[in-house]
C-alpha positions in Angstrom: 137.6 110.6 99.8 135.8 112.2 103.0 136.8 110.1 106.3 133.0 111.0 107.1 131.5 107.6 104.5 134.1 105.2 106.7 132.1 105.0 109.7 128.5 105.1 110.8 125.9 107.9 112.0 126.5 106.1 115.4 130.1 106.2 115.8 130.3 110.6 115.1 128.1 110.4 118.1 130.2 108.6 120.4 132.9 110.9 118.8 131.4 114.0 119.1 131.8 113.7 122.9 135.6 114.2 122.8 135.2 115.9 126.7 134.0 112.3 127.8 136.9 110.4 126.2 139.7 112.6 127.3 138.6 112.1 130.9 139.0 107.9 129.8 142.0 108.1 128.7 143.9 110.2 131.0 143.8 107.7 133.2 146.1 106.1 131.1 150.1 106.3 131.0 150.8 107.1 127.5 153.7 109.6 127.3 156.7 107.1 125.9 159.5 108.6 124.1 159.7 105.5 122.3 157.0 103.7 121.4 157.9 100.6 119.3 155.8 99.3 117.0 155.7 95.8 115.6 152.6 93.4 113.9 151.8 90.2 113.3 149.6 88.8 110.5 146.6 90.4 108.9 144.0 88.8 106.6 145.2 89.0 103.2 141.7 90.6 101.3 142.7 93.8 103.0 146.5 94.5 101.9 149.0 93.0 99.3 151.5 90.1 99.6 154.3 93.1 100.3 151.9 94.5 103.3 152.3 90.8 104.9 155.6 90.2 104.2 157.2 93.5 105.4 155.0 95.4 107.5 153.7 92.9 109.8 156.6 91.1 110.6 156.9 90.6 114.4 159.9 92.6 116.5 161.4 94.4 113.4 164.1 96.0 114.8 164.1 99.5 113.0 161.0 100.2 115.5 163.2 100.3 118.3 165.3 103.4 116.2 162.4 105.3 116.8 162.8 108.8 117.5 160.3 110.9 120.2 157.0 111.3 118.4 155.4 114.2 120.3 158.2 116.4 118.9 157.1 115.7 115.5 153.2 116.7 116.1 151.4 118.4 113.4 148.4 120.2 115.3 146.0 122.3 113.6 142.8 123.1 115.2 139.2 122.0 113.7 138.3 125.5 113.2 141.3 125.6 110.3 139.8 122.2 108.5 137.8 123.0 105.4 135.4 120.3 104.3 134.6 119.7 100.9 131.0 119.8 101.0 129.9 123.5 103.1 126.6 121.6 104.9 129.4 119.8 106.8 128.0 118.8 110.7 130.2 119.5 113.5 130.1 116.0 114.5 132.0 115.4 111.0 134.4 118.1 111.4 135.5 116.1 114.9 135.8 113.4 113.8 137.7 114.4 110.3 140.2 116.4 112.6 140.6 113.7 115.1 141.7 111.3 111.8 143.3 113.9 110.1 145.9 114.4 113.3 146.2 110.7 113.4 146.6 109.2 109.8 149.6 112.4 110.1 151.0 110.8 112.9 150.9 107.4 111.7 152.3 108.0 108.2 155.6 109.8 109.9 156.1 106.6 112.2 155.6 104.6 109.1 157.6 106.0 107.0 160.5 106.5 109.7 160.5 102.4 110.4 160.3 101.9 106.4 162.1 104.2 104.6 162.2 102.4 101.6 158.4 101.5 101.1 156.4 103.2 98.2 154.3 105.5 99.0 151.2 103.5 97.7 152.8 100.9 100.4 152.5 103.4 103.4 148.8 104.2 102.3 147.9 100.7 101.9 149.5 100.1 105.4 147.4 103.1 107.0 144.0 102.3 105.2 144.1 98.7 106.9 145.1 100.6 110.5 142.5 103.6 110.3 140.0 100.8 108.9 140.9 98.7 112.4 140.7 102.0 114.4 137.0 103.0 112.7 135.9 99.2 113.7 136.8 99.5 117.6 135.0 103.2 117.8 132.3 101.3 116.1 132.3 98.3 118.5 132.1 101.5 121.4 134.4 103.5 121.2 137.9 103.8 123.1 136.4 102.3 126.9 136.2 98.8 124.7 139.2 99.9 122.5 141.4 100.6 125.9 139.9 97.9 128.1 141.5 95.2 125.4 144.4 97.2 124.4 146.9 94.1 123.7 143.9 91.1 122.9 141.3 92.8 121.6 143.0 92.8 118.0 143.2 89.2 115.7 145.2 91.1 113.0 147.7 93.5 114.8 150.3 92.9 117.1 151.0 93.8 120.5 153.0 96.3 119.9 151.6 98.2 117.2 148.0 97.9 118.6 149.4 99.5 121.8 151.2 102.0 119.5 147.6 103.3 117.9 146.5 103.5 121.3 149.3 105.8 122.5 148.7 107.8 119.2 145.0 108.1 119.9 145.7 109.7 123.3 148.1 112.0 122.3 145.8 113.2 119.2 142.6 113.5 121.8 144.4 115.4 124.4 146.3 117.5 121.7 142.4 118.7 120.5 141.4 119.2 123.7 145.0 121.9 124.2 143.5 123.4 121.2 139.9 124.0 122.1 141.3 125.0 125.6 143.6 127.7 124.0 141.1 128.9 121.5 138.8 129.4 124.5 141.5 131.1 126.2 142.3 133.6 123.3 138.3 134.7 123.7 138.7 135.2 126.9 142.1 137.5 127.2 140.1 139.4 124.5 136.6 139.9 127.1 136.2 143.5 128.2 136.5 142.8 132.0 140.5 141.2 131.5 140.8 144.4 129.1 139.6 146.9 131.8 141.9 145.6 134.4 144.7 145.6 132.3 144.1 149.4 131.5 144.2 149.9 135.0 146.9 148.0 135.9 148.8 150.1 133.4 147.5 153.6 134.6 149.0 152.4 138.1 152.8 151.9 136.2 152.2 147.8 135.6 154.4 147.2 132.5 155.9 144.5 130.3 156.3 140.9 131.3 154.5 142.1 134.6 151.4 143.0 132.9 151.6 140.4 130.5 151.6 137.7 132.8 148.8 139.8 135.4 146.9 139.1 131.6 146.7 135.5 131.1 146.2 135.4 135.1 143.0 137.0 134.9 142.3 135.2 131.7 142.6 131.9 133.1 140.5 132.9 136.3 137.9 133.9 133.6 137.5 130.9 132.2 137.9 128.8 135.2 135.2 130.1 136.6 133.0 129.8 133.3 133.8 126.3 133.7 132.4 126.1 137.0 129.1 127.8 135.9 129.0 125.5 133.2 129.5 122.6 135.1 126.8 123.2 137.2 124.1 124.0 134.8 125.2 120.6 133.2 124.9 118.7 136.8 121.6 120.1 137.1 119.8 119.2 133.7 121.5 115.8 134.3 119.3 115.5 137.4 116.4 116.7 135.7 116.8 114.6 133.0 117.4 111.3 135.3 113.9 112.5 137.4 111.9 112.8 134.4 113.0 109.2 133.4 112.6 107.9 136.5 109.3 106.8 136.3 109.1 105.6 133.0 112.6 102.9 133.9 110.7 99.5 134.1 109.8 99.9 130.8 112.8 101.4 129.0 114.6 98.5 130.6 112.7 96.3 128.9 113.2 97.8 125.5 116.6 97.7 126.1 117.0 94.1 127.1 115.0 93.4 124.0 117.3 95.1 121.7 120.4 94.1 123.1 119.2 90.3 122.2 118.3 91.1 118.9 121.2 92.8 118.6 123.2 89.7 120.2 121.5 88.1 117.7 123.1 89.9 114.4 126.9 89.4 113.4 129.0 91.8 113.3 128.9 94.4 109.9 132.8 94.0 108.3 133.7 97.5 107.2 135.4 97.9 104.3 137.9 100.8 103.0 137.4 101.2 99.4 140.8 102.3 97.5 142.1 105.7 97.3 143.0 107.5 93.8 145.9 109.6 94.1 147.7 111.0 97.2 146.4 112.0 100.5 145.7 115.4 100.7 145.1 117.9 103.4 143.9 121.5 102.7 143.9 124.5 105.2 142.0 127.6 103.1 143.6 126.3 100.1 146.8 125.4 101.3 148.0 122.0 100.1 149.5 120.7 103.8 151.2 117.2 102.3 153.7 119.0 101.7 156.8 117.9 104.7 157.6 121.7 104.8 154.7 122.1 107.0 156.1 120.0 109.8 158.8 122.6 110.1 156.1 125.3 109.9 154.2 122.7 112.9 157.7 123.1 114.9 158.1 126.3 115.0 154.1 126.9 116.0 154.8 124.9 118.8 157.4 126.9 119.8 155.5 130.3 119.8 153.0 128.8 121.6 155.7 128.2 124.4 156.0 131.6 125.0 152.2 132.6 124.9 150.6 130.0 126.7 151.6 129.6 130.2 154.1 126.8 131.3 153.5 124.3 134.2 156.8 123.3 136.7 157.9 119.9 136.1 156.5 116.7 138.5 158.8 116.2 141.7 159.4 112.9 142.7 161.7 110.3 144.3 165.4 112.5 145.5 164.4 115.6 143.9 161.2 115.7 146.6 163.2 114.4 149.3 165.4 117.2 148.8 162.4 119.6 148.1 160.8 118.6 151.7 164.1 119.4 153.6 164.6 122.6 151.9 160.9 123.6 153.0 161.4 122.3 156.5 164.4 124.7 156.7 164.9 127.2 159.4 165.6 131.0 158.3 169.1 130.4 160.2 170.1 127.8 158.8 172.2 127.5 155.4 170.3 126.2 152.4 172.9 127.1 150.1 174.0 123.0 149.5 170.2 122.0 149.6 169.3 124.5 146.7 172.4 123.5 145.0 171.8 119.5 145.3 167.9 121.0 144.0 169.1 122.5 140.8 171.3 119.4 140.0 169.0 116.8 140.0 165.6 118.9 138.5 167.4 121.1 136.2 165.1 123.8 137.5 163.4 126.9 134.8 162.3 129.8 135.8 158.4 128.3 136.7 160.1 125.6 138.5 161.9 128.3 140.8 158.4 130.2 141.1 156.7 127.2 141.6 159.2 126.9 145.2 159.8 130.1 146.3 155.5 130.1 146.9 155.0 127.1 149.0 158.3 128.5 150.8 156.2 131.8 151.0 153.0 129.9 152.3 154.9 127.5 154.5 157.8 129.7 156.0 158.1 133.5 155.4 161.0 134.4 156.8 162.8 131.4 155.2 161.1 132.7 151.8 162.7 136.2 152.2 166.4 134.3 152.4 165.9 131.5 149.4 164.5 134.4 147.2 167.7 137.0 148.2 169.8 133.7 147.0 167.6 132.4 143.8 168.7 136.4 142.2 172.1 134.8 141.4 171.2 131.9 139.7 171.2 131.9 136.0 167.8 129.3 135.6 165.6 131.8 137.3 166.3 134.4 134.9 166.1 137.4 137.6 164.4 140.7 135.9 163.6 143.8 137.9 160.4 143.0 139.4 162.2 140.4 141.2 164.4 142.9 143.0 161.5 145.6 143.4 159.6 142.3 145.2 162.2 142.3 147.4 162.9 145.3 148.2 159.1 146.1 148.8 158.7 143.3 151.7 161.5 144.7 153.1 160.7 147.9 153.5 157.0 147.1 154.7 158.5 145.8 157.5 161.6 148.4 158.3 164.5 146.2 157.2 166.1 149.1 156.0 169.4 146.8 155.9 167.8 144.1 153.9 166.4 146.4 151.6 169.7 148.6 151.5 171.5 145.1 150.2 169.2 144.2 147.1 169.3 147.4 145.7 173.3 147.3 146.0 172.7 144.0 144.1 170.6 145.8 141.6 172.6 148.1 140.7 175.8 146.4 140.7 174.0 143.8 137.9 173.6 146.9 136.6 169.8 147.2 136.5 168.8 150.9 137.0 165.5 151.4 138.9 162.2 151.4 137.6 159.3 153.4 138.5 158.0 150.7 141.1 161.3 150.5 142.5 162.1 154.3 143.1 158.4 154.3 144.3 159.1 151.6 146.6 162.3 153.8 147.8 160.9 156.6 148.0 158.2 155.5 150.5 161.0 153.2 152.6 163.8 155.8 153.1 160.5 158.5 154.4 159.1 155.9 156.5 162.6 155.7 158.0 163.1 159.3 158.3 166.0 158.6 156.2 165.7 162.1 154.1 168.8 162.5 151.9 168.2 159.2 151.0 165.0 159.3 150.3 165.5 162.7 148.2 168.2 161.0 146.0 165.5 158.3 145.1 162.9 161.2 144.6 165.2 162.9 141.9 166.3 159.4 140.4 162.6 159.1 139.5 162.4 162.6 138.1 165.8 162.2 136.1 164.5 159.0 134.8 160.8 160.8 133.3 159.1 159.0 135.6 156.1 161.6 137.3 155.4 160.8 141.1 151.7 160.1 142.4 150.3 161.4 144.9 151.4 158.8 146.9 154.9 159.4 146.1 154.0 163.0 147.1 152.7 162.3 150.4 156.0 160.6 151.3 158.1 163.1 150.5 156.3 166.1 152.3 155.8 164.3 155.1 159.8 163.2 155.3 159.7 166.9 155.0 157.8 167.8 157.8 159.2 165.3 159.9 162.8 166.6 159.4 161.5 170.4 160.5 161.4 171.4 157.0 157.4 171.8 156.1 158.4 175.2 153.2 160.1 171.9 151.3 157.6 170.1 152.0 154.7 173.2 151.3 157.0 173.3 147.7 155.9 169.9 146.5 152.4 170.7 147.8 152.0 173.6 144.9 153.7 171.0 142.9 151.1 168.6 143.0 148.6 171.6 142.5 149.8 172.5 139.1 149.9 169.1 138.0 146.1 168.7 139.3 146.7 166.6 142.0 144.6 167.7 144.7 146.5 167.5 148.4 145.1 164.9 151.0 143.5 166.8 154.2 146.2 164.3 156.2 149.2 166.5 154.4 148.1 169.6 154.9 147.0 168.9 158.7 150.7 167.6 158.4 151.8 170.8 157.1 149.5 173.4 159.1 150.8 171.5 162.6 154.7 171.8 161.0 154.6 175.3 160.8 152.5 176.1 163.7 155.0 174.0 165.9 157.7 176.5 164.7 155.2 179.8 164.9 155.7 179.9 161.6 152.3 182.6 161.6 152.9 183.1 157.9 152.9 179.5 156.6 150.3 178.2 158.4 148.3 181.4 157.1 149.0 180.2 153.8 148.4 176.3 154.2 144.9 177.2 156.2 143.6 179.6 153.0 144.8 176.6 150.5 142.8 174.1 152.3 139.6 176.6 152.3 140.3 176.8 148.4 140.7 172.9 148.0 137.2 172.8 149.9 138.5 171.9 153.4 136.5 174.2 156.0 138.1 175.5 159.1 137.9 172.5 162.0 138.6 172.5 165.7 142.1 170.7 164.6 142.9 173.8 162.3 141.7 176.6 164.3 143.7 175.1 167.3 147.1 175.0 165.1 146.8 178.5 164.0 146.1 179.7 167.8 149.6 177.8 168.4 151.2 179.4 165.8 150.5 182.8 166.8 150.9 182.1 170.5 154.1 180.8 169.9 155.1 183.8 167.3 154.0 186.0 170.7 151.1 187.6 168.9 148.1 187.2 171.4 146.0 190.2 169.7 145.9 187.6 166.3 145.4 184.7 168.2 142.2 185.5 170.3 140.8 186.6 166.8 141.5 183.1 165.6 139.7 181.6 168.5 136.8 183.7 168.8 136.5 183.4 165.3 136.3 179.4 165.6 133.6 180.2 168.2 132.3 182.0 165.5 131.9 178.8 163.2 129.9 176.7 166.0 133.2 175.0 167.2 133.6 174.5 171.2 136.9 175.0 172.4 138.7 172.2 174.3 141.0 172.1 176.9 144.0 171.7 174.2 142.3 175.0 172.3 142.1 177.1 175.6 145.5 176.0 177.1 147.1 177.4 173.1 144.9 180.8 173.9 146.3 181.1 177.6 150.1 180.2 176.7 149.5 183.0 173.8 149.1 185.8 176.8 151.5 184.2 178.7 154.1 185.1 176.1 153.4 188.5 176.5 152.2 188.2 180.4 148.8 189.0 179.9 147.4 187.4 183.0 144.0 189.6 184.0 142.9 189.0 179.9 144.1 185.1 180.9 141.7 185.3 183.3 138.8 186.5 181.9 138.7 184.2 178.8 138.5 181.4 181.7 135.6 183.5 183.6 133.9 183.9 180.4 134.5 180.1 179.4 133.7 178.5 182.8 130.3 180.4 182.3 129.7 178.7 179.1 130.7 175.3 181.1 134.3 174.9 180.1 136.1 173.3 182.9 139.7 173.4 182.5 141.9 170.6 182.0 145.6 168.7 182.1 146.9 171.4 179.3 145.5 174.3 180.7 146.7 173.4 184.4 150.0 172.5 182.9 150.7 176.2 181.5 149.0 178.2 184.4 151.6 175.9 186.7 154.5 177.0 183.9 153.2 180.7 184.0 153.0 181.0 188.3 156.3 178.8 188.6 158.0 181.9 186.1 156.3 184.3 188.7 157.3 182.4 191.4 153.7 182.0 193.0 154.9 178.9 194.1 151.5 178.0 196.4 149.5 178.8 193.6 151.4 176.7 191.5 150.9 173.8 194.1 147.3 174.2 194.0 147.0 174.0 190.9 149.1 170.7 190.9 146.2 169.4 193.3 143.8 170.1 190.8 145.8 168.2 187.8 145.9 164.9 190.4 142.5 165.6 191.4 141.4 164.4 187.8 143.1 161.6 188.3 146.4 162.2 185.8 150.1 162.2 186.7 151.4 165.9 185.7 152.8 166.0 182.0 156.8 165.4 181.1 156.7 169.2 181.0 155.3 170.7 184.1 158.3 168.8 185.6 160.8 171.4 183.8 158.6 173.7 184.6 158.7 172.5 188.7 162.6 172.6 188.5 162.9 176.3 186.8 160.5 177.4 189.7 162.1 175.3 193.1 166.0 176.0 191.6 165.3 180.1 191.6 163.2 179.6 194.9 166.5 177.7 196.3 164.1 174.4 197.8 166.6 172.4 197.3 164.7 169.1 198.0 162.1 170.1 195.5 164.2 170.7 193.4 166.0 167.5 193.4 162.8 165.6 193.0 162.1 167.2 190.1 165.8 166.8 188.7 165.3 163.6 188.8 162.3 162.7 187.1 164.1 165.2 184.5 167.2 163.0 184.4 165.6 159.8 184.2 163.6 160.9 181.2 166.9 163.4 179.5 165.9 161.8 175.9 162.8 163.6 175.8 164.2 166.8 176.5 165.6 169.1 173.3 167.8 172.2 173.4 165.4 174.8 174.3 164.7 172.6 177.6 168.4 171.8 178.9 169.4 175.4 178.3 166.0 176.8 180.8 167.2 173.8 183.1 170.6 175.0 183.5 169.9 178.8 183.4 167.4 177.8 186.7 169.9 175.6 188.0 173.0 178.8 187.6 170.3 181.1 188.8 169.5 179.0 191.8 173.5 178.3 192.8 173.5 174.5 191.8 176.4 175.1 189.2 177.5 171.4 190.0 174.6 170.2 188.8 174.3 172.6 185.4 177.7 171.7 184.6 176.4 167.8 184.6 173.3 168.6 182.7 175.1 170.6 180.2 177.4 167.2 179.4 174.3 165.7 179.6 172.7 168.4 176.8 176.4 167.9 175.0 176.3 163.8 174.8 172.6 163.9 173.1 174.0 165.8 170.5 172.6 169.2 171.3 175.5 172.5 170.6 175.1 174.4 173.7 174.7 178.6 172.8 177.3 181.0 173.2 175.4 182.5 175.7 174.7 180.0 178.1 178.6 179.0 177.9 179.6 182.4 179.1 176.7 182.3 181.7 178.4 178.8 183.0 182.0 180.8 183.0 181.3 183.8 184.9 179.1 181.4 187.6 182.4 179.4 187.9 184.4 182.3 188.6 181.9 185.0 189.9 179.5 183.2 191.9 178.9 181.9 194.8 179.4 177.8 194.8 176.5 176.2 196.8 176.1 172.9 197.8 175.1 170.5 195.0 171.5 168.6 195.6 172.3 165.5 194.5 
């Protein structure tokens, strides 16, 4: 018999609003591991004599031995129920789903308590219980049924009625979960979620991490959809209440009249006709009455644990106190004992660990990194490679190289090979720290595993080569990028061009400048200045002037730095007349020399021992309100030492000694040579020691000069 004939249309309508019912039922605790079922006497017309004597004996001891029935639920969705009639309404399907689940669970409970009863007797018991449930639903739904869960029934005992109430809660909860799971499946297939997953796959996210992200995005889309649906529902309710407000008096009077009439009517007795044969539940033609389907249901539940995201365990009592202590700990505290106690109390899974780490990250980021590293060794955490890579990336972002290397060492000790994300993080970290050897090792490891570097990895490695003074190796990586149709950025071109220019490598600088133009980057004032600088350092002032004039032809107005580079190119060949002519031409166009240009001229005048002219240029720099650059003090030391101006040489030498960490090997040798030429041998030897202390090697020529100065030259008193 179809269950829809057991209840009135009013009951069907009330059950169709399961969402509201679930919210009401959720206010009561209903997760009991062993819910006892006892019954009292019942009307003789409904049940047989055997039912009255056996089923409804108070405090049956068998009920105390019932196992947890929550783990033996038979769950199937409303969409899987196939009705006898193809025209069954949505309300009928909801009611059938509810009664089907309810009868299935109650049958299992009755069979466990009364294993010796015949199936016919069990069916009779079920008909009595279902009849009472339907009767309560007709009276007022689950609201009234729950409000008087113990005293409302005259036929059932307190324990039996409590169990009926709990089973109803479980059924409604399962129906709501099934509904949300089906809804979640639709959002997992949403186009926006698929698009984000495709993008994540393109950037290298794979496996479990991609799966977690997909569920996260789908859940966010579902919550967003439910939020807007609730807004629409509230809007409709407000509009409806506004429309009904005007006729409130009339409607209230009609309601009072209907209530008075209904009070006079005697309640109708609902009786259940006898069912012939066994209860059959069919889904898509399969008979699910067989006990083998309970095993299938258990397997379904196990599979759903994998598909449906788990929730952390509730924390209460002593475990909550320990958790608060962990969250309140400081970075320098030893939290291992608290964590061990927390593990013993909670018996956490990976979800519980992640929940704790998320709270730590929000409250105390420094402690989070320490606890997260400790958790890597916990078996219950189920550590994977992504946990290592997250910590490595966090340390690398803050330049904590030693901490990151410690995580990498733990990773290798556990036999975990870095994936593309971890290798990429290592390349960025070592490149940023200036450790070229480790960066190259991480880069080659990535290639060995078959991973193709992306643009970010190439950029980091090229900058590492540039900072290490090997622009040619960086250029080879740039050519590799072009072969893979990866267009280098303008910053990479400029970094390589600047490196070649600083070393006076004209060919390399021209190659980079030409490649830039073919890549669509037009010459700028910066790129033209670097070419002028490259030719100037290479001692080719003619080509430097050619690039200088070409820059002006392109419409770029020379600035102080560019002009200084051109004057420095003329200084290499001591072409003072051409330099002065250039300055005069530029001044006609409104150019005014700045600190950079004056600094080059001071150096030039110092080399020619034109002390008065050099000091006039120093006054020009002072007039602009700036202190002389550090390189000017090198020029002044060279000039005054060779001119035997002890006092001024002393001042310049004191500045250089205070900032010796800024001196390079070429600057050290120039200072030592000038001190030897001026007869300040002791100061020359002192700066030789400073040079060697910095790790620079003294050239053989300078060593010979120092030895000769100690042997043949007349010693002068030290200026120090």
